[in-house]
PAZA-598399 format. One record per residue: residue in one letter; x, y, z of N, C-alpha, C, O in turn. Coordinates in steps of 0.1 Angstrom, whole numbers, plus 5000, padded with zeros to 4 digits. Last residue first. Layout:
<pts>
AXYZXYZXYZXYZ ...
</pts>
This chain:
<pts>
K521252555061521052715058520952835069520852945065 A520952315074521852375073522252525073522952595079 A518252255072518552265084519952355083520052465089 E517952205043517352335050517852365063517952485066 E519651955043519552095037519552215040520452305041 H517751795062519251825063519651965056519852075062 P515451785041515651855055516751895060516952015063 R516251925008515851795016516251835030517251905032 P514152144988515752094994515451975004514251945007 Y513052014959512552114973514052044979514651934976 S513351924932513252084933513252144946513352264948 N512551674934514051684941514551824935515751854934 L510051644929510451634943511851694943512251754953 H510551674904509551824906509751774923509751864931 C511451454895512351584891511551714903512051814907 L509551304902510451274908511351424906511851474915 L507551364880507251394896508551394905508551464915 A508351254860508351394863507851434876507851544881 E508550984869509851044863509651194866510451254872 R505650944867506750924883507650964878507851054887 D502650984857504051024856505151034865505451144869 N500950844863500850884851502350914847502950884836 S501050804891500850674885500850694871500750594864 A501851044903502850874905502750814891503650784883 R499851184899500951204893501851094893502551074883 E497551044912497451074899498751104891498951054879 T498651064940498450934935498250954919498950874912 L498651304945500051244940499951134936500751074930 H496151394945496551434932498251364930498951364920 N494851234966494751234956495651264945495951184936 I496851384985497351254985496351214973496951144965 F495651614980497251624981497551464977498351434968 A492951584995493451644980494651604976494651564965 E493751485022493051425012493151444998493451354990 V494951765033495651615028495151535017495751515007 Q492751895033493651905025494551815022494951795010 E491151795046490451815033491451835024491451815012 R492251815072492351665067491551685052491451585046 S494852065070493252025072493351905066494151875057 A498552135076497052135066495852075074496152025085 D500152145097499352255097498252255088497252325088 R501951895089500951915102499852005105498851965111 L503052015070502251915067501351885078500251855076 T503852345073504552205075503052165072502152245070 P502652585067503952605069504552435067505452405060 T500452545035500952595049502352565053503152525044 G499452465010499852615014500152645029500152755034 C499252244999498452285007498552405011497552455017 Y501752244985500452214976499352234985498252244979 D503952265005503452354996502152334988501452434986 A503251995020503152145029503152275016502452365017 A503751844999502351865004502051955010500952005010 Y506351894995505751904985503951924990503151994984 A507351775019507751915015506951965006506652085008 K506851525021506251605032506451755027505651835030 V508551434998506851424999506251505007505151545003 L510751445011510651544995509151544997508551654998 G510751265029511151405039510551535022510151645022 A509951005014509051075024509451205023508751285017 D511050964981511151034993510551085002510251205000 L509150664966509450784969510150864982509750824993 R507750434953509650424962509550564962510350594953 H505750354954506350454943507650474945508550544939 Q504950224974504450144962505550214953506350154946 R505650394999506450284997506550234982507650214977 I504050644995505350664991506050544989506850534980 L501550504996501750554983503350604980503850604969 L501950425024501550315013502150385001503050324995 C501850685035502850565041503050495027504050505020 L499250775028500150825024501550735025502150725015 R497550575044497250585029498550685022498750675010 D498350625067498850495064498150505050498450405044 R497550905071499050895069499750755067500950735066 L494650865071495450935059497050915059497750915048 R493950575083494350715082494950745071495550685063 P491250365065492950345068493050505073492350585066 Q488150335079488750345073490350375075490750405087 A486050335101486750245099487750215088488150105086 N485350605103484550495098485150405093485050375081 Q488450715106487250755106486750625096487250575086 R491550775125490750645115489250715115488850755126 G492350955143492750935129492150895116492250935105 N492450855169491250955159491350995148490551075143 N493850735183492850635171492050745164491250725155 G496750945185495750805190495150765175495550765163 N498451115176499051025180497950925186498350825191 P497251255137497251255157498051145158498351075149 F497651375113498551305119498351295135499251315143 P495851605105495851455102496651355104496551245097 P494351775131495251735120495051595115494451495120 K490751745135492151745141493051735131492551695121 Q488151915118488851805121489751835127489951955127 N486352125111487152145126487652025129487752005141 S485852105086486552165086487352215098488352275098 Q483451905087484651865088486251965088487351925089 N481151955099481652015107483451965102484451975110 A479451885077479452045080480352075086480752185085 G480551635054479851695068480051825069480851885062 S480751335034481051495038479951525051478951455055 P482351025040481351095037481351265042481951305052 R484950925020484850935034483251035034483251135026 P484950624997484950765002484250815014483150775018 S485450335007484750385003485550525009486250545018 W487550025001487550165008486850244999487050244987 G487949734997487249824991486549944998485349964999 L491049554991490049645002489349764995489949854989 E492949464977491549414977490749514983489549524979 E495649594981494649654971493149594970492249644963 V496349435006495549585006495049614995493949674996 S494949085004496049205000495549335001494349364997 C494948885031494348945024495049065016495749145023 L496948605043496748715042496048785033496548755022 G497348345032496248345037495748475041494548495043 I498948225006499448345013498048355019497348375009 G499748014987499647975003499448105009499948095020 Y500648054961501848044973501048064986501648114995 A498148064944499547984942500447964952501147864952 K496748244961496148114959497547994953497847884957 R498148494959497548444971497448254971498048164978 L497948504932499148464934499248434951500148364955 A495048524925495848394919497148404926497548294927 R494848814938494248684942494748524937494648424945 N496448954924496848934937495948794947496248724956 V495148964901496548914904497248864916498148784917 A492849074907493048944903493948864902493948744902 R493749354917493149254923493049074919493148974927 T494749454892495649404902495349294914495949204918 E492449454876493649384870494649344885495249234887 A490749634892490449544888491749404887491849314894 V492849894886492649804903492149694901492849604906 R492549904863494049864869493749824883494249734890 M490249994861490549904852491549794857491449674856 E489850234881489250094882489649974871489249864873 A490750484877491550374879491050244879491750144878 G488650644884489050664872490050594866490350604854 H489750684919488650654910488850694895489150804894 V491550664937491850604927490750574918490650464911 L490250784964491950824956492050774939492450844930 S488350634969487950784962489550804957489750844946 S489050304966488850414970488750544962489050554950 V486050084955487350134955487650234962486650284966 N483450054952484349924958485749964959486649884963 S482050204933481650174950482350074957481950014967 P483350204911483650314917482950314934483150384944 D484749894907483549994900483950094911484850074919 A486449564898486549694905485249804897484949794885 D487549234904486649294898486649494908486849534920 G489048964899489349074904488449154898488449144885 Y490048574901489348704895489248814904489448784916 G492548344897491848474905491248544899491848604889 V494248044896493048134888492748204903492648164914 F496947874890496347924898495248024892495648094882 G497847604863497847764867496747774878495747704877 K499447414862498247394851497447544855496547574848 S502747334857501747374866500547394856500647394844 S505247284844504147184850502947214851502047154845 A506547524849506147464834505147344832504447314823 S505247684877506447594872505947554858504747564857 T502947864882504247834891505147754890505947744900 Y501248074870502047974865503447954872504448014870 V498248224874499648234877500148094876499548004881 T495948414857496448284862497448304866498048404861 A492948644862494548614862494848454867494248394876 K490448794846490648694851492248644853492748594843 F488549114857489849044854490248904854490448884866 V486249324850486749234858487849174851487949184839 W485049694858485949584851486349454860486649464871 R483149974858482949834862483949734853483649704842 G482050244845483450214855483650044860484650024867 A479650224830479550244848481150214856481450184867 A481150204806480250334809480250344828480750434835 P481749954808482850064809482250164813482550224824 D481449694824480349794821481249904822481549964833 C481949314820482549454823481549564817480849534808 L481749094812481149084828481649254831481649304842 R482448994791481148984791480549014804479448984807 G485549044791484449184782483149184790482549284794 Q487749004816486448954812485549044805484749114811 L491149034805489949104807488849034806488648984795 V493548824818492848864808491348924812490648884821 A496848784828495548854832494848854818495448894808 Q499248554841498448574828497448634833496948564842 I502648474847501348554855500548604837501048664827 G505248264856504448354844503148394849502548314856 L506848114870506948124854506148224850506448274839 C508248194900506948194891507348184877508448244874 R510348144920510748144907509248124901509148014896 R510048214942509848074942509748074927508947994922 R511048504946511648374950511548264948512448184950 Q508548584929510148604922510948484928511448394921 A506548594945506448514932508148494927508748394922 I507248764966507448614967507448514956508048404955 R507249004951508548944955508648784961509648714961 L504249014947505348974933506548944938507148864931 L503449024970503248884968504348894956505148814954 G504449314978504949154987504649044979505348944981 A503449454960504949424959505249324967506249254964 H500849424972501249384956502549364955502949264949 T500949345008500949414992501149354980501749244978 V498849195031500049195023499949295007499049304998 Y498349315063497649315051499149305042500149365044 W497149285095497949265087497649215075497049115073 K494949515116494949375108496149375101496449485099 G494049765127494749655136494849515130494949425138 D493749915106492849875113493249785120492549675118 L496649755091495649865089494349825098493849715097 L499749735084498949685095497849795094498049915095 L501549595057501049705062500049635074499649525073 L504149485034503249425046502949545053503949615056 E506249595017505349445014504449425026503949315027 G507849785020506549785015505549665010504649655002 A510449715030510249705011508849735012508349705001 G509849735058510949855051510549825036510149925029 I508149475061507849615060508649715056508049795049 S508549195044509549305049508349415047507849435036 L507948835046507648965042508649085051509249075062 G508448575046509348635048509048775043509948835037 P506248405047506848385037508048495035508548505024 H508048305073507848275064506348335060505348325068 L508848515094509748375089509248315077510048255071 S507248725092508748775088509648645084510548635075 L505148635098505148675086506748725082507148755071 K506248545126505348455118505648495102506148415095 K506148825134507148735137506948595125507648585115 L503548925133504648945127505648895126506248905115 E502048745153502148735138502948775130503248705120 P503448835177503748705171503248685156503948615148 I502249095175503949105174504148955171504848935162 R499349115175499849115165501649115165502249125154 L498949045205499048945196499348995181499648895173 C499849295219500549185223500149075210501149025205 N499349545192499549485210499949375207500249345195 L499449825174499849735176499749675190500049755199 Q498250125174497449965166498249845171497549755174 D499950295177498550295185497650165181496550135186 R502350245164502450205180501050215183500750145192 W502650185136501650165142501550155156500850075161 L505650285131504650315123503350315127502650405123 T507550185154507550325150506150355139505650465140 R506649925152506649995167506550135163505650215168 A507649815127505949835132505949925143505050005142 L510349875130509349975122507849955125506950035125 R510649645150511349805152510449905138509950005142 I509749405134509249465147509549595151508649665156 N511649425112509849445109509449505124508949615125 M514149385125513549545115512349525117511749615124 R513549135136514049255145513549385136512849475140 V513048995111512149005127512549075131511549145134 L515449035095514349095092513549095105513249205109 S517648895115517749055109516249085105515749165113 D516648655113516648735127516448845121515348905121 V517248585084515648585090515948675104515248775104 A519848615085518948715077517548705085517048795091 R520748395102521048545109520048665100519648765105 K519848205089519448245098519648345108518948375117 N521548225062519948235063519748275075519248395075 R524248165075523748305071522448285070521848345079 N523547885088524048025097523948145087523448235093 L523347795061522347765068522547895083521747975087 K525947825047524947895044523647885051522847965047 S528747915076527847815068526447865058525847955064 M531548075071530148045081529147965069529047965057 
</pts>
């Protein structure tokens, strides 16, 4: 089989896999407009949903940091430089600004991107990690310029904390089948958890078992929205600070098929 035919088969396989995963993960958000867009993104730049490189949030496609790095690797990126812009930062207020430069080749003059982060423009899940968010945003913007990626990256989104209310304890379970899981145009908790699992390459079944244990409920579906949000915050911190210890803890739970065999 020729190299051209092998490449075509690989691309066709990626398109089919992406469409199948998209229909499974985001059935309520997927429509006739999103599928053609997904096909184009599968062909060029060749993003994979299964590898955590592409997400559908609030009806729009977003590339992830992992996806951008994979594009850079495939294009043989020479290097990335990120520099803290000290004069624009305010550590006391948790405000950080980075300048990133992507060099696509030895003769490249560099593609520049800036990223900023402070408690007002990051998710409540990553409060305290604004410096890392700012650096990631700068790198993402520089990579998007360097390789002509028009999609916004999910790390650039300024998700705001959900306002508290008296009736929050009566919310529906965190993983409903409709659009009720979105509040105030924020990504649903399920999407946040899926992103976290993909970013840190965690076992989804073990994470669900850990979540139920953490929330003190028989299953994750029985937990309230507040409990699930607290768990995601906890998991984010553990995955960022000590992934190896987290993996050891997750492996202490029986896998779904092991539990069923008892």
